[in-house]
N, C-alpha and C positions, 0 to 999 in steps of 0.2 A: 173446826169440824170437829165430831166426836168420835173416835174410834172406837169401832164395834170389835169386842173379841167375843172368841170364839169357844166351841166345846167339838171333840172331836167322839162322837157316838161308835163304838164297836159295835156291829151287831151281826149275827148269823139267822139266816134264812134256814126253817128245818121244813121243807116240804114235805108233804103225806105219799106222794108219790116221787122217786128220785128220776123214776126214769123220764117221767113226763114234764120235770120243772126244766123248764130252759127260759134262764131271764136276760138271755145274749149277754150283750156287754155291759150291762147292770146300768147305765146311765138314764136309763127311762123309768128305773125303781122309784127315786126323788118324787115326778109326776106322776107315777100311778098310787103314790100315797097322800096325794092332795085331796082326793074327795074323803078320804078318812079324816084327814083335819080339820076342811070346814066344817062336816056335821060337827064334830066335838067342840071347836073352839072358835065358829062362826068365819064371818068374812074378815072381822079385824083379825083375827089369831091368824089366820091362814094368810092372808097377806103379810105380816110381819113375819111370819115363819119360813113362809116358801120362798120368799124372794132371795132369804139369806141362807136356803139348805145347799150343798152341792155334794157330788156324792167324789172322793176324796181318792179309794183304792178300793177294788172290786176284784175280788178273787174267785171266778166263776166256778173252778173245780171244788171249793169248801164252800158257796154258797154265804162267804163272808164279805163286809166290807165296812168302810169307814165313812162314815156321813159327818160334815162341817156343817154346826147351825151355830145362829146367835147363841151367847152363854145365858140371855136373858130368858132363853128358850127352850132351854137344853132339857129340862124335867119334864115339861110340857110335850116337847117331842118324845120322850121316853114314854112316856103314860100311853102316848097315841101310836107307838109301835108295839105294845102290849095286848093292844086291842083289834088288830088287825089278822084279820083270819083269810083271807083272800089278796092275793097280790098278781096281777095281769091274767086274772081267771085260774090263777092255781093256788087250788088251799094249800096254806102253810102257817107257820108260828114262825113270828121273829122274836128273838131271844137279845136282850143288852146284857152282854156279859162285863163291859166296862167303860167309863166315860173318862176323856184325857184333854186336858190342857193344850197340849201341842200335839202335831202330827209325829213327829220323834218319838215323844212318849206310847203314844198310842202305836205306832208298828214297833215300836221296843217292845211292848206289851203282847201283840201279836205272836213275837218270834217267841218269846219266852210261855208263852199258853197255848201253843196247836194242840197239844193231847186235851185240853178242856174245849177248844172250838171244834173236833171232832164228835 
């Protein structure tokens, strides 16, 4: 069996209205990204990516998180994240400041770059 390699996408949600922005525990965010991904890449692409995406880290106070995706689809996922303007009915932009190969490197990057994420 072939081992699936992953990439860790650090993302920041920038809502238009900070007071109305409530993404809860964050684990519904990957599910809310399913429709834009189907629209952009079709059923085949969505099937490949959405079965392999997991939210690994979510910081609700900073609207920052880390998604684990299959390495083959990481660039497509970043492209799709750039096109999203609405998450769970809240108008917001998603920025991707960094992509990492390991969760340790992703967490280290977040710790070292807190100012750029604010």
